[in-house]
PQR file of N, CA, C, O and H, with PARSE charges and radii, in Angstrom:
ATOM      1  N   UNK A   1      19.320  -3.548  27.947 -0.4000 1.5000
ATOM      2  CA  UNK A   1      19.503  -2.454  27.028 -0.0000 2.0000
ATOM      3  C   UNK A   1      18.420  -2.536  25.966  0.5500 1.7000
ATOM      4  O   UNK A   1      18.131  -3.606  25.431 -0.5500 1.4000
ATOM      5  N   UNK A   2      17.841  -1.409  25.677 -0.4000 1.5000
ATOM      6  CA  UNK A   2      16.789  -1.350  24.677 -0.0000 2.0000
ATOM      7  C   UNK A   2      17.303  -0.568  23.478  0.5500 1.7000
ATOM      8  O   UNK A   2      17.949   0.469  23.632 -0.5500 1.4000
ATOM      9  H   UNK A   2      18.076  -0.540  26.112  0.4000 1.0000
ATOM     10  N   UNK A   3      17.015  -1.068  22.291 -0.4000 1.5000
ATOM     11  CA  UNK A   3      17.479  -0.428  21.063 -0.0000 2.0000
ATOM     12  C   UNK A   3      16.273  -0.111  20.196  0.5500 1.7000
ATOM     13  O   UNK A   3      15.474  -0.994  19.883 -0.5500 1.4000
ATOM     14  H   UNK A   3      16.491  -1.911  22.165  0.4000 1.0000
ATOM     15  N   UNK A   4      16.145   1.129  19.817 -0.4000 1.5000
ATOM     16  CA  UNK A   4      15.049   1.526  18.935 -0.0000 2.0000
ATOM     17  C   UNK A   4      15.586   1.867  17.556  0.5500 1.7000
ATOM     18  O   UNK A   4      16.635   2.497  17.422 -0.5500 1.4000
ATOM     19  H   UNK A   4      16.794   1.846  20.072  0.4000 1.0000
ATOM     20  N   UNK A   5      14.873   1.455  16.557 -0.4000 1.5000
ATOM     21  CA  UNK A   5      15.280   1.731  15.183 -0.0000 2.0000
ATOM     22  C   UNK A   5      14.106   2.365  14.457  0.5500 1.7000
ATOM     23  O   UNK A   5      12.994   1.836  14.471 -0.5500 1.4000
ATOM     24  H   UNK A   5      14.021   0.943  16.665  0.4000 1.0000
ATOM     25  N   UNK A   6      14.357   3.483  13.833 -0.4000 1.5000
ATOM     26  CA  UNK A   6      13.318   4.142  13.041 -0.0000 2.0000
ATOM     27  C   UNK A   6      13.517   3.772  11.575  0.5500 1.7000
ATOM     28  O   UNK A   6      14.610   3.921  11.029 -0.5500 1.4000
ATOM     29  H   UNK A   6      15.260   3.912  13.822  0.4000 1.0000
ATOM     30  N   UNK A   7      12.478   3.302  10.963 -0.4000 1.5000
ATOM     31  CA  UNK A   7      12.547   2.932   9.551 -0.0000 2.0000
ATOM     32  C   UNK A   7      11.949   4.041   8.704  0.5500 1.7000
ATOM     33  O   UNK A   7      10.979   4.693   9.091 -0.5500 1.4000
ATOM     34  H   UNK A   7      11.590   3.180  11.407  0.4000 1.0000
ATOM     35  N   UNK A   8      12.540   4.234   7.559 -0.4000 1.5000
ATOM     36  CA  UNK A   8      12.005   5.194   6.605 -0.0000 2.0000
ATOM     37  C   UNK A   8      11.556   4.435   5.371  0.5500 1.7000
ATOM     38  O   UNK A   8      12.189   3.468   4.949 -0.5500 1.4000
ATOM     39  H   UNK A   8      13.328   3.704   7.245  0.4000 1.0000
ATOM     40  N   UNK A   9      10.464   4.887   4.807 -0.4000 1.5000
ATOM     41  CA  UNK A   9       9.987   4.290   3.569 -0.0000 2.0000
ATOM     42  C   UNK A   9      10.538   5.093   2.401  0.5500 1.7000
ATOM     43  O   UNK A   9      10.411   6.316   2.359 -0.5500 1.4000
ATOM     44  H   UNK A   9       9.949   5.673   5.150  0.4000 1.0000
ATOM     45  N   UNK A  10      11.143   4.400   1.468 -0.4000 1.5000
ATOM     46  CA  UNK A  10      11.655   5.034   0.266 -0.0000 2.0000
ATOM     47  C   UNK A  10      10.941   4.437  -0.932  0.5500 1.7000
ATOM     48  O   UNK A  10      10.650   3.242  -0.974 -0.5500 1.4000
ATOM     49  H   UNK A  10      11.246   3.406   1.502  0.4000 1.0000
ATOM     50  N   UNK A  11      10.670   5.276  -1.883 -0.4000 1.5000
ATOM     51  CA  UNK A  11      10.070   4.805  -3.124 -0.0000 2.0000
ATOM     52  C   UNK A  11      11.144   4.837  -4.198  0.5500 1.7000
ATOM     53  O   UNK A  11      11.784   5.867  -4.413 -0.5500 1.4000
ATOM     54  H   UNK A  11      10.906   6.247  -1.849  0.4000 1.0000
ATOM     55  N   UNK A  12      11.340   3.730  -4.861 -0.4000 1.5000
ATOM     56  CA  UNK A  12      12.329   3.633  -5.920 -0.0000 2.0000
ATOM     57  C   UNK A  12      11.602   3.604  -7.252  0.5500 1.7000
ATOM     58  O   UNK A  12      10.710   2.785  -7.474 -0.5500 1.4000
ATOM     59  H   UNK A  12      10.821   2.893  -4.687  0.4000 1.0000
ATOM     60  N   UNK A  13      11.998   4.510  -8.131 -0.4000 1.5000
ATOM     61  CA  UNK A  13      11.433   4.526  -9.484 -0.0000 2.0000
ATOM     62  C   UNK A  13      12.581   4.529 -10.477  0.5500 1.7000
ATOM     63  O   UNK A  13      13.610   5.165 -10.251 -0.5500 1.4000
ATOM     64  H   UNK A  13      12.722   5.176  -7.951  0.4000 1.0000
ATOM     65  N   UNK A  14      12.401   3.825 -11.561 -0.4000 1.5000
ATOM     66  CA  UNK A  14      13.384   3.808 -12.645 -0.0000 2.0000
ATOM     67  C   UNK A  14      12.861   4.642 -13.796  0.5500 1.7000
ATOM     68  O   UNK A  14      11.679   4.586 -14.133 -0.5500 1.4000
ATOM     69  H   UNK A  14      11.565   3.309 -11.745  0.4000 1.0000
ATOM     70  N   UNK A  15      13.746   5.410 -14.394 -0.4000 1.5000
ATOM     71  CA  UNK A  15      13.383   6.215 -15.558 -0.0000 2.0000
ATOM     72  C   UNK A  15      14.248   5.791 -16.730  0.5500 1.7000
ATOM     73  O   UNK A  15      15.398   5.383 -16.570 -0.5500 1.4000
ATOM     74  H   UNK A  15      14.707   5.456 -14.121  0.4000 1.0000
ATOM     75  N   UNK A  16      13.668   5.899 -17.900 -0.4000 1.5000
ATOM     76  CA  UNK A  16      14.325   5.440 -19.114 -0.0000 2.0000
ATOM     77  C   UNK A  16      14.192   6.505 -20.193  0.5500 1.7000
ATOM     78  O   UNK A  16      13.573   7.549 -19.984 -0.5500 1.4000
ATOM     79  H   UNK A  16      12.734   6.231 -18.031  0.4000 1.0000
ATOM     80  N   UNK A  17      14.781   6.226 -21.346 -0.4000 1.5000
ATOM     81  CA  UNK A  17      14.666   7.127 -22.491 -0.0000 2.0000
ATOM     82  C   UNK A  17      13.192   7.358 -22.822  0.5500 1.7000
ATOM     83  O   UNK A  17      12.807   8.460 -23.212 -0.5500 1.4000
ATOM     84  H   UNK A  17      15.284   5.378 -21.516  0.4000 1.0000
ATOM     85  N   UNK A  18      12.380   6.333 -22.669 -0.4000 1.5000
ATOM     86  CA  UNK A  18      10.947   6.453 -22.946 -0.0000 2.0000
ATOM     87  C   UNK A  18      10.265   7.462 -22.018  0.5500 1.7000
ATOM     88  O   UNK A  18       9.198   7.983 -22.342 -0.5500 1.4000
ATOM     89  H   UNK A  18      12.692   5.438 -22.353  0.4000 1.0000
ATOM     90  N   UNK A  19      10.882   7.735 -20.865 -0.4000 1.5000
ATOM     91  CA  UNK A  19      10.339   8.702 -19.904 -0.0000 2.0000
ATOM     92  C   UNK A  19      10.887  10.103 -20.119  0.5500 1.7000
ATOM     93  O   UNK A  19      10.529  11.023 -19.384 -0.5500 1.4000
ATOM     94  H   UNK A  19      11.749   7.312 -20.603  0.4000 1.0000
ATOM     95  N   UNK A  20      11.751  10.282 -21.117 -0.4000 1.5000
ATOM     96  CA  UNK A  20      12.271  11.611 -21.416 -0.0000 2.0000
ATOM     97  C   UNK A  20      13.748  11.821 -21.169  0.5500 1.7000
ATOM     98  O   UNK A  20      14.271  12.893 -21.473 -0.5500 1.4000
ATOM     99  H   UNK A  20      12.042   9.535 -21.715  0.4000 1.0000
ATOM    100  N   UNK A  21      14.440  10.828 -20.624 -0.4000 1.5000
ATOM    101  CA  UNK A  21      15.888  10.966 -20.449 -0.0000 2.0000
ATOM    102  C   UNK A  21      16.567  10.998 -21.814  0.5500 1.7000
ATOM    103  O   UNK A  21      16.159  10.264 -22.715 -0.5500 1.4000
ATOM    104  H   UNK A  21      14.015   9.957 -20.377  0.4000 1.0000
ATOM    105  N   UNK A  22      17.599  11.834 -21.991 -0.4000 1.5000
ATOM    106  CA  UNK A  22      18.317  11.840 -23.265 -0.0000 2.0000
ATOM    107  C   UNK A  22      19.018  10.510 -23.550  0.5500 1.7000
ATOM    108  O   UNK A  22      19.185  10.136 -24.711 -0.5500 1.4000
ATOM    109  H   UNK A  22      17.931  12.429 -21.259  0.4000 1.0000
ATOM    110  N   UNK A  23      19.427   9.795 -22.501 -0.4000 1.5000
ATOM    111  CA  UNK A  23      20.127   8.527 -22.647 -0.0000 2.0000
ATOM    112  C   UNK A  23      19.919   7.728 -21.366  0.5500 1.7000
ATOM    113  O   UNK A  23      19.659   8.309 -20.312 -0.5500 1.4000
ATOM    114  H   UNK A  23      19.291  10.099 -21.558  0.4000 1.0000
ATOM    115  N   UNK A  24      20.027   6.427 -21.441 -0.4000 1.5000
ATOM    116  CA  UNK A  24      19.788   5.600 -20.256 -0.0000 2.0000
ATOM    117  C   UNK A  24      20.992   5.528 -19.316  0.5500 1.7000
ATOM    118  O   UNK A  24      20.871   5.009 -18.206 -0.5500 1.4000
ATOM    119  H   UNK A  24      20.239   5.955 -22.297  0.4000 1.0000
ATOM    120  N   UNK A  25      22.145   6.037 -19.739 -0.4000 1.5000
ATOM    121  CA  UNK A  25      23.322   6.062 -18.877 -0.0000 2.0000
ATOM    122  C   UNK A  25      23.464   7.443 -18.250  0.5500 1.7000
ATOM    123  O   UNK A  25      23.800   8.410 -18.934 -0.5500 1.4000
ATOM    124  H   UNK A  25      22.242   6.459 -20.640  0.4000 1.0000
ATOM    125  N   UNK A  26      23.210   7.531 -16.960 -0.4000 1.5000
ATOM    126  CA  UNK A  26      23.331   8.799 -16.231 -0.0000 2.0000
ATOM    127  C   UNK A  26      24.761   8.917 -15.726  0.5500 1.7000
ATOM    128  O   UNK A  26      25.266   8.027 -15.041 -0.5500 1.4000
ATOM    129  H   UNK A  26      22.937   6.745 -16.405  0.4000 1.0000
ATOM    130  N   UNK A  27      25.411  10.035 -16.072 -0.4000 1.5000
ATOM    131  CA  UNK A  27      26.802  10.245 -15.682 -0.0000 2.0000
ATOM    132  C   UNK A  27      26.950  11.226 -14.533  0.5500 1.7000
ATOM    133  O   UNK A  27      27.945  11.175 -13.810 -0.5500 1.4000
ATOM    134  H   UNK A  27      25.001  10.758 -16.628  0.4000 1.0000
ATOM    135  N   UNK A  28      25.987  12.117 -14.347 -0.4000 1.5000
ATOM    136  CA  UNK A  28      26.149  13.127 -13.292 -0.0000 2.0000
ATOM    137  C   UNK A  28      24.804  13.675 -12.828  0.5500 1.7000
ATOM    138  O   UNK A  28      24.294  14.637 -13.403 -0.5500 1.4000
ATOM    139  H   UNK A  28      25.178  12.159 -14.935  0.4000 1.0000
ATOM    140  N   UNK A  29      24.230  13.070 -11.796 -0.4000 1.5000
ATOM    141  CA  UNK A  29      23.004  13.621 -11.213 -0.0000 2.0000
ATOM    142  C   UNK A  29      23.347  14.691 -10.173  0.5500 1.7000
ATOM    143  O   UNK A  29      24.358  14.595  -9.477 -0.5500 1.4000
ATOM    144  H   UNK A  29      24.644  12.289 -11.329  0.4000 1.0000
ATOM    145  N   UNK A  30      22.493  15.705 -10.081 -0.4000 1.5000
ATOM    146  CA  UNK A  30      22.671  16.744  -9.060 -0.0000 2.0000
ATOM    147  C   UNK A  30      21.313  17.357  -8.756  0.5500 1.7000
ATOM    148  O   UNK A  30      20.490  17.535  -9.654 -0.5500 1.4000
ATOM    149  H   UNK A  30      21.672  15.783 -10.646  0.4000 1.0000
ATOM    150  N   UNK A  31      21.082  17.677  -7.490 -0.4000 1.5000
ATOM    151  CA  UNK A  31      19.842  18.341  -7.106 -0.0000 2.0000
ATOM    152  C   UNK A  31      20.168  19.755  -6.659  0.5500 1.7000
ATOM    153  O   UNK A  31      21.107  19.977  -5.896 -0.5500 1.4000
ATOM    154  H   UNK A  31      21.750  17.532  -6.761  0.4000 1.0000
ATOM    155  N   UNK A  32      19.379  20.713  -7.145 -0.4000 1.5000
ATOM    156  CA  UNK A  32      19.586  22.112  -6.800 -0.0000 2.0000
ATOM    157  C   UNK A  32      18.695  22.497  -5.627  0.5500 1.7000
ATOM    158  O   UNK A  32      17.725  21.796  -5.340 -0.5500 1.4000
ATOM    159  H   UNK A  32      18.616  20.532  -7.765  0.4000 1.0000
ATOM    160  N   UNK A  33      19.005  23.604  -4.936 -0.4000 1.5000
ATOM    161  CA  UNK A  33      18.214  24.017  -3.777 -0.0000 2.0000
ATOM    162  C   UNK A  33      16.728  24.227  -4.082  0.5500 1.7000
ATOM    163  O   UNK A  33      15.891  24.103  -3.187 -0.5500 1.4000
ATOM    164  H   UNK A  33      19.793  24.174  -5.168  0.4000 1.0000
ATOM    165  N   UNK A  34      16.396  24.545  -5.334 -0.4000 1.5000
ATOM    166  CA  UNK A  34      14.988  24.743  -5.685 -0.0000 2.0000
ATOM    167  C   UNK A  34      14.256  23.431  -5.953  0.5500 1.7000
ATOM    168  O   UNK A  34      13.082  23.444  -6.324 -0.5500 1.4000
ATOM    169  H   UNK A  34      17.075  24.647  -6.061  0.4000 1.0000
ATOM    170  N   UNK A  35      14.942  22.290  -5.770 -0.4000 1.5000
ATOM    171  CA  UNK A  35      14.289  20.988  -5.851 -0.0000 2.0000
ATOM    172  C   UNK A  35      14.415  20.258  -7.167  0.5500 1.7000
ATOM    173  O   UNK A  35      14.030  19.093  -7.256 -0.5500 1.4000
ATOM    174  H   UNK A  35      15.895  22.279  -5.469  0.4000 1.0000
ATOM    175  N   UNK A  36      14.942  20.904  -8.192 -0.4000 1.5000
ATOM    176  CA  UNK A  36      15.086  20.227  -9.481 -0.0000 2.0000
ATOM    177  C   UNK A  36      16.214  19.204  -9.424  0.5500 1.7000
ATOM    178  O   UNK A  36      17.228  19.413  -8.758 -0.5500 1.4000
ATOM    179  H   UNK A  36      15.255  21.851  -8.119  0.4000 1.0000
ATOM    180  N   UNK A  37      16.020  18.100 -10.131 -0.4000 1.5000
ATOM    181  CA  UNK A  37      17.065  17.108 -10.308 -0.0000 2.0000
ATOM    182  C   UNK A  37      17.617  17.296 -11.712  0.5500 1.7000
ATOM    183  O   UNK A  37      16.891  17.141 -12.695 -0.5500 1.4000
ATOM    184  H   UNK A  37      15.197  17.930 -10.672  0.4000 1.0000
ATOM    185  N   UNK A  38      18.890  17.626 -11.809 -0.4000 1.5000
ATOM    186  CA  UNK A  38      19.562  17.786 -13.097 -0.0000 2.0000
ATOM    187  C   UNK A  38      20.306  16.495 -13.385  0.5500 1.7000
ATOM    188  O   UNK A  38      20.994  15.956 -12.518 -0.5500 1.4000
ATOM    189  H   UNK A  38      19.480  17.752 -11.012  0.4000 1.0000
ATOM    190  N   UNK A  39      20.162  16.002 -14.615 -0.4000 1.5000
ATOM    191  CA  UNK A  39      20.728  14.711 -14.971 -0.0000 2.0000
ATOM    192  C   UNK A  39      21.579  14.861 -16.229  0.5500 1.7000
ATOM    193  O   UNK A  39      21.066  15.161 -17.307 -0.5500 1.4000
ATOM    194  H   UNK A  39      19.603  16.441 -15.319  0.4000 1.0000
ATOM    195  N   UNK A  40      22.884  14.649 -16.074 -0.4000 1.5000
ATOM    196  CA  UNK A  40      23.778  14.620 -17.224 -0.0000 2.0000
ATOM    197  C   UNK A  40      23.871  13.195 -17.735  0.5500 1.7000
ATOM    198  O   UNK A  40      24.005  12.253 -16.954 -0.5500 1.4000
ATOM    199  H   UNK A  40      23.300  14.405 -15.198  0.4000 1.0000
ATOM    200  N   UNK A  41      23.799  13.044 -19.049 -0.4000 1.5000
ATOM    201  CA  UNK A  41      23.887  11.718 -19.664 -0.0000 2.0000
ATOM    202  C   UNK A  41      24.904  11.759 -20.796  0.5500 1.7000
ATOM    203  O   UNK A  41      25.498  12.800 -21.080 -0.5500 1.4000
ATOM    204  H   UNK A  41      23.691  13.810 -19.682  0.4000 1.0000
ATOM    205  N   UNK A  42      25.093  10.619 -21.433 -0.4000 1.5000
ATOM    206  CA  UNK A  42      26.008  10.563 -22.578 -0.0000 2.0000
ATOM    207  C   UNK A  42      25.450  11.306 -23.784  0.5500 1.7000
ATOM    208  O   UNK A  42      26.186  11.576 -24.734 -0.5500 1.4000
ATOM    209  H   UNK A  42      24.611   9.774 -21.202  0.4000 1.0000
ATOM    210  N   UNK A  43      24.169  11.640 -23.763 -0.4000 1.5000
ATOM    211  CA  UNK A  43      23.567  12.307 -24.917 -0.0000 2.0000
ATOM    212  C   UNK A  43      22.919  13.631 -24.560  0.5500 1.7000
ATOM    213  O   UNK A  43      22.035  14.097 -25.279 -0.5500 1.4000
ATOM    214  H   UNK A  43      23.572  11.421 -22.992  0.4000 1.0000
ATOM    215  N   UNK A  44      23.340  14.245 -23.466 -0.4000 1.5000
ATOM    216  CA  UNK A  44      22.824  15.567 -23.143 -0.0000 2.0000
ATOM    217  C   UNK A  44      22.370  15.716 -21.707  0.5500 1.7000
ATOM    218  O   UNK A  44      22.606  14.855 -20.859 -0.5500 1.4000
ATOM    219  H   UNK A  44      24.058  13.866 -22.882  0.4000 1.0000
ATOM    220  N   UNK A  45      21.710  16.837 -21.461 -0.4000 1.5000
ATOM    221  CA  UNK A  45      21.309  17.248 -20.124 -0.0000 2.0000
ATOM    222  C   UNK A  45      19.791  17.328 -20.036  0.5500 1.7000
ATOM    223  O   UNK A  45      19.129  17.733 -20.992 -0.5500 1.4000
ATOM    224  H   UNK A  45      21.519  17.536 -22.150  0.4000 1.0000
ATOM    225  N   UNK A  46      19.240  16.941 -18.887 -0.4000 1.5000
ATOM    226  CA  UNK A  46      17.796  17.029 -18.662 -0.0000 2.0000
ATOM    227  C   UNK A  46      17.539  17.512 -17.244  0.5500 1.7000
ATOM    228  O   UNK A  46      18.357  17.318 -16.345 -0.5500 1.4000
ATOM    229  H   UNK A  46      19.777  16.612 -18.111  0.4000 1.0000
ATOM    230  N   UNK A  47      16.380  18.148 -17.062 -0.4000 1.5000
ATOM    231  CA  UNK A  47      15.957  18.608 -15.736 -0.0000 2.0000
ATOM    232  C   UNK A  47      14.663  17.897 -15.380  0.5500 1.7000
ATOM    233  O   UNK A  47      13.734  17.836 -16.186 -0.5500 1.4000
ATOM    234  H   UNK A  47      15.716  18.306 -17.793  0.4000 1.0000
ATOM    235  N   UNK A  48      14.609  17.361 -14.164 -0.4000 1.5000
ATOM    236  CA  UNK A  48      13.431  16.639 -13.692 -0.0000 2.0000
ATOM    237  C   UNK A  48      12.765  17.461 -12.605  0.5500 1.7000
ATOM    238  O   UNK A  48      13.421  17.880 -11.651 -0.5500 1.4000
ATOM    239  H   UNK A  48      15.364  17.411 -13.510  0.4000 1.0000
ATOM    240  N   UNK A  49      11.462  17.695 -12.741 -0.4000 1.5000
ATOM    241  CA  UNK A  49      10.728  18.530 -11.785 -0.0000 2.0000
ATOM    242  C   UNK A  49       9.885  17.715 -10.805  0.5500 1.7000
ATOM    243  O   UNK A  49       9.059  18.272 -10.081 -0.5500 1.4000
ATOM    244  H   UNK A  49      10.929  17.355 -13.516  0.4000 1.0000
ATOM    245  N   UNK A  50      10.089  16.410 -10.780 -0.4000 1.5000
ATOM    246  CA  UNK A  50       9.299  15.544  -9.916 -0.0000 2.0000
ATOM    247  C   UNK A  50       8.202  14.823 -10.674  0.5500 1.7000
ATOM    248  O   UNK A  50       7.641  13.842 -10.186 -0.5500 1.4000
ATOM    249  H   UNK A  50      10.759  15.957 -11.367  0.4000 1.0000
ATOM    250  N   UNK A  51       7.898  15.308 -11.866 -0.4000 1.5000
ATOM    251  CA  UNK A  51       6.864  14.697 -12.708 -0.0000 2.0000
ATOM    252  C   UNK A  51       7.410  14.244 -14.057  0.5500 1.7000
ATOM    253  O   UNK A  51       7.117  13.140 -14.515 -0.5500 1.4000
ATOM    254  H   UNK A  51       8.354  16.105 -12.263  0.4000 1.0000
ATOM    255  N   UNK A  52       8.205  15.101 -14.689 -0.4000 1.5000
ATOM    256  CA  UNK A  52       8.683  14.782 -16.029 -0.0000 2.0000
ATOM    257  C   UNK A  52      10.058  15.403 -16.279  0.5500 1.7000
ATOM    258  O   UNK A  52      10.486  16.322 -15.580 -0.5500 1.4000
ATOM    259  H   UNK A  52       8.443  15.998 -14.317  0.4000 1.0000
ATOM    260  N   UNK A  53      10.735  14.870 -17.297 -0.4000 1.5000
ATOM    261  CA  UNK A  53      12.034  15.380 -17.706 -0.0000 2.0000
ATOM    262  C   UNK A  53      11.865  16.408 -18.810  0.5500 1.7000
ATOM    263  O   UNK A  53      11.002  16.270 -19.677 -0.5500 1.4000
ATOM    264  H   UNK A  53      10.388  14.123 -17.864  0.4000 1.0000
ATOM    265  N   UNK A  54      12.694  17.435 -18.770 -0.4000 1.5000
ATOM    266  CA  UNK A  54      12.755  18.402 -19.864 -0.0000 2.0000
ATOM    267  C   UNK A  54      14.188  18.387 -20.371  0.5500 1.7000
ATOM    268  O   UNK A  54      15.123  18.693 -19.631 -0.5500 1.4000
ATOM    269  H   UNK A  54      13.395  17.547 -18.066  0.4000 1.0000
ATOM    270  N   UNK A  55      14.351  18.030 -21.637 -0.4000 1.5000
ATOM    271  CA  UNK A  55      15.693  18.036 -22.229 -0.0000 2.0000
ATOM    272  C   UNK A  55      16.147  19.467 -22.413  0.5500 1.7000
ATOM    273  O   UNK A  55      15.375  20.318 -22.852 -0.5500 1.4000
ATOM    274  H   UNK A  55      13.592  17.781 -22.238  0.4000 1.0000
ATOM    275  N   UNK A  56      17.382  19.731 -22.083 -0.4000 1.5000
ATOM    276  CA  UNK A  56      17.947  21.064 -22.222 -0.0000 2.0000
ATOM    277  C   UNK A  56      18.689  21.114 -23.550  0.5500 1.7000
ATOM    278  O   UNK A  56      19.691  20.427 -23.753 -0.5500 1.4000
ATOM    279  H   UNK A  56      18.010  19.039 -21.725  0.4000 1.0000
ATOM    280  N   UNK A  57      18.175  21.937 -24.441 -0.4000 1.5000
ATOM    281  CA  UNK A  57      18.777  22.077 -25.764 -0.0000 2.0000
ATOM    282  C   UNK A  57      19.756  23.239 -25.748  0.5500 1.7000
ATOM    283  O   UNK A  57      19.559  24.216 -25.025 -0.5500 1.4000
ATOM    284  H   UNK A  57      17.362  22.495 -24.276  0.4000 1.0000
ATOM    285  N   UNK A  58      20.811  23.132 -26.546 -0.4000 1.5000
ATOM    286  CA  UNK A  58      21.831  24.169 -26.562 -0.0000 2.0000
ATOM    287  C   UNK A  58      21.565  25.252 -27.593  0.5500 1.7000
ATOM    288  O   UNK A  58      22.328  26.214 -27.679 -0.5500 1.4000
ATOM    289  H   UNK A  58      20.971  22.338 -27.134  0.4000 1.0000
ATOM    290  N   UNK A  59      20.522  25.124 -28.363 -0.4000 1.5000
ATOM    291  CA  UNK A  59      20.196  26.171 -29.317 -0.0000 2.0000
ATOM    292  C   UNK A  59      20.810  25.935 -30.679  0.5500 1.7000
ATOM    293  O   UNK A  59      20.807  24.814 -31.186 -0.5500 1.4000
ATOM    294  H   UNK A  59      19.902  24.342 -28.293  0.4000 1.0000
ATOM    295  N   UNK A  60      21.340  26.997 -31.272 -0.4000 1.5000
ATOM    296  CA  UNK A  60      21.780  26.996 -32.664 -0.0000 2.0000
ATOM    297  C   UNK A  60      22.965  26.123 -32.998  0.5500 1.7000
ATOM    298  O   UNK A  60      23.609  26.366 -34.018 -0.5500 1.4000
ATOM    299  H   UNK A  60      21.343  27.908 -30.860  0.4000 1.0000
ATOM    300  N   UNK A  61      23.272  25.187 -32.256 -0.4000 1.5000
ATOM    301  CA  UNK A  61      24.391  24.296 -32.523 -0.0000 2.0000
ATOM    302  C   UNK A  61      24.873  23.733 -31.208  0.5500 1.7000
ATOM    303  O   UNK A  61      24.892  24.433 -30.195 -0.5500 1.4000
ATOM    304  H   UNK A  61      22.748  24.989 -31.428  0.4000 1.0000
ATOM    305  N   UNK A  62      25.247  22.521 -31.217 -0.4000 1.5000
ATOM    306  CA  UNK A  62      25.675  21.878 -29.984 -0.0000 2.0000
ATOM    307  C   UNK A  62      27.159  22.136 -29.759  0.5500 1.7000
ATOM    308  O   UNK A  62      27.987  21.618 -30.508 -0.5500 1.4000
ATOM    309  H   UNK A  62      25.232  21.953 -32.040  0.4000 1.0000
ATOM    310  N   UNK A  63      27.519  22.930 -28.739 -0.4000 1.5000
ATOM    311  CA  UNK A  63      28.932  23.197 -28.499 -0.0000 2.0000
ATOM    312  C   UNK A  63      29.668  22.011 -27.877  0.5500 1.7000
ATOM    313  O   UNK A  63      30.894  22.026 -27.768 -0.5500 1.4000
ATOM    314  H   UNK A  63      26.846  23.351 -28.131  0.4000 1.0000
ATOM    315  N   UNK A  64      28.928  20.997 -27.475 -0.4000 1.5000
ATOM    316  CA  UNK A  64      29.552  19.806 -26.911 -0.0000 2.0000
ATOM    317  C   UNK A  64      29.987  18.884 -28.039  0.5500 1.7000
ATOM    318  O   UNK A  64      29.214  18.612 -28.958 -0.5500 1.4000
ATOM    319  H   UNK A  64      27.933  20.984 -27.564  0.4000 1.0000
ATOM    320  N   UNK A  65      31.202  18.413 -27.972 -0.4000 1.5000
ATOM    321  CA  UNK A  65      31.746  17.578 -29.039 -0.0000 2.0000
ATOM    322  C   UNK A  65      30.892  16.346 -29.298  0.5500 1.7000
ATOM    323  O   UNK A  65      30.581  16.036 -30.449 -0.5500 1.4000
ATOM    324  H   UNK A  65      31.829  18.634 -27.225  0.4000 1.0000
ATOM    325  N   UNK A  66      30.511  15.642 -28.237 -0.4000 1.5000
ATOM    326  CA  UNK A  66      29.750  14.409 -28.428 -0.0000 2.0000
ATOM    327  C   UNK A  66      28.476  14.354 -27.596  0.5500 1.7000
ATOM    328  O   UNK A  66      27.900  13.280 -27.420 -0.5500 1.4000
ATOM    329  H   UNK A  66      30.763  15.893 -27.303  0.4000 1.0000
ATOM    330  N   UNK A  67      28.029  15.494 -27.082 -0.4000 1.5000
ATOM    331  CA  UNK A  67      26.809  15.633 -26.278 -0.0000 2.0000
ATOM    332  C   UNK A  67      26.925  15.060 -24.872  0.5500 1.7000
ATOM    333  O   UNK A  67      25.950  15.102 -24.122 -0.5500 1.4000
ATOM    334  H   UNK A  67      28.497  16.367 -27.225  0.4000 1.0000
ATOM    335  N   UNK A  68      28.078  14.527 -24.491 -0.4000 1.5000
ATOM    336  CA  UNK A  68      28.240  13.964 -23.148 -0.0000 2.0000
ATOM    337  C   UNK A  68      28.277  15.058 -22.099  0.5500 1.7000
ATOM    338  O   UNK A  68      28.869  16.116 -22.309 -0.5500 1.4000
ATOM    339  H   UNK A  68      28.870  14.493 -25.101  0.4000 1.0000
ATOM    340  N   UNK A  69      27.639  14.793 -20.969 -0.4000 1.5000
ATOM    341  CA  UNK A  69      27.677  15.712 -19.834 -0.0000 2.0000
ATOM    342  C   UNK A  69      28.204  14.938 -18.637  0.5500 1.7000
ATOM    343  O   UNK A  69      27.622  13.935 -18.225 -0.5500 1.4000
ATOM    344  H   UNK A  69      27.158  13.933 -20.799  0.4000 1.0000
ATOM    345  N   UNK A  70      29.315  15.416 -18.083 -0.4000 1.5000
ATOM    346  CA  UNK A  70      29.933  14.793 -16.912 -0.0000 2.0000
ATOM    347  C   UNK A  70      30.101  15.861 -15.853  0.5500 1.7000
ATOM    348  O   UNK A  70      30.354  17.021 -16.180 -0.5500 1.4000
ATOM    349  H   UNK A  70      29.788  16.231 -18.418  0.4000 1.0000
ATOM    350  N   UNK A  71      29.967  15.498 -14.614 -0.4000 1.5000
ATOM    351  CA  UNK A  71      30.147  16.463 -13.538 -0.0000 2.0000
ATOM    352  C   UNK A  71      30.787  15.806 -12.333  0.5500 1.7000
ATOM    353  O   UNK A  71      30.915  14.585 -12.253 -0.5500 1.4000
ATOM    354  H   UNK A  71      29.761  14.556 -14.349  0.4000 1.0000
ATOM    355  N   UNK A  72      31.180  16.641 -11.412 -0.4000 1.5000
ATOM    356  CA  UNK A  72      31.725  16.101 -10.170 -0.0000 2.0000
ATOM    357  C   UNK A  72      31.288  16.960  -9.004  0.5500 1.7000
ATOM    358  O   UNK A  72      31.643  16.674  -7.860 -0.5500 1.4000
ATOM    359  H   UNK A  72      31.075  17.634 -11.476  0.4000 1.0000
TER
END
């Protein structure tokens, strides 16, 4: 019996507050069909486009009690 295994190469990168994350604790990552990675943290929401994070601001006042973003 012959067994073939295909290996995939994955690149692992770590991102931190210094890279633009609102907080280092990610509570809810999600990827949308257009390729963006949305990241909910204890201190807000950010969108990653493959190169950099953009913090999503709520505008004239933060309607979130403590800025936490959780999802399921």
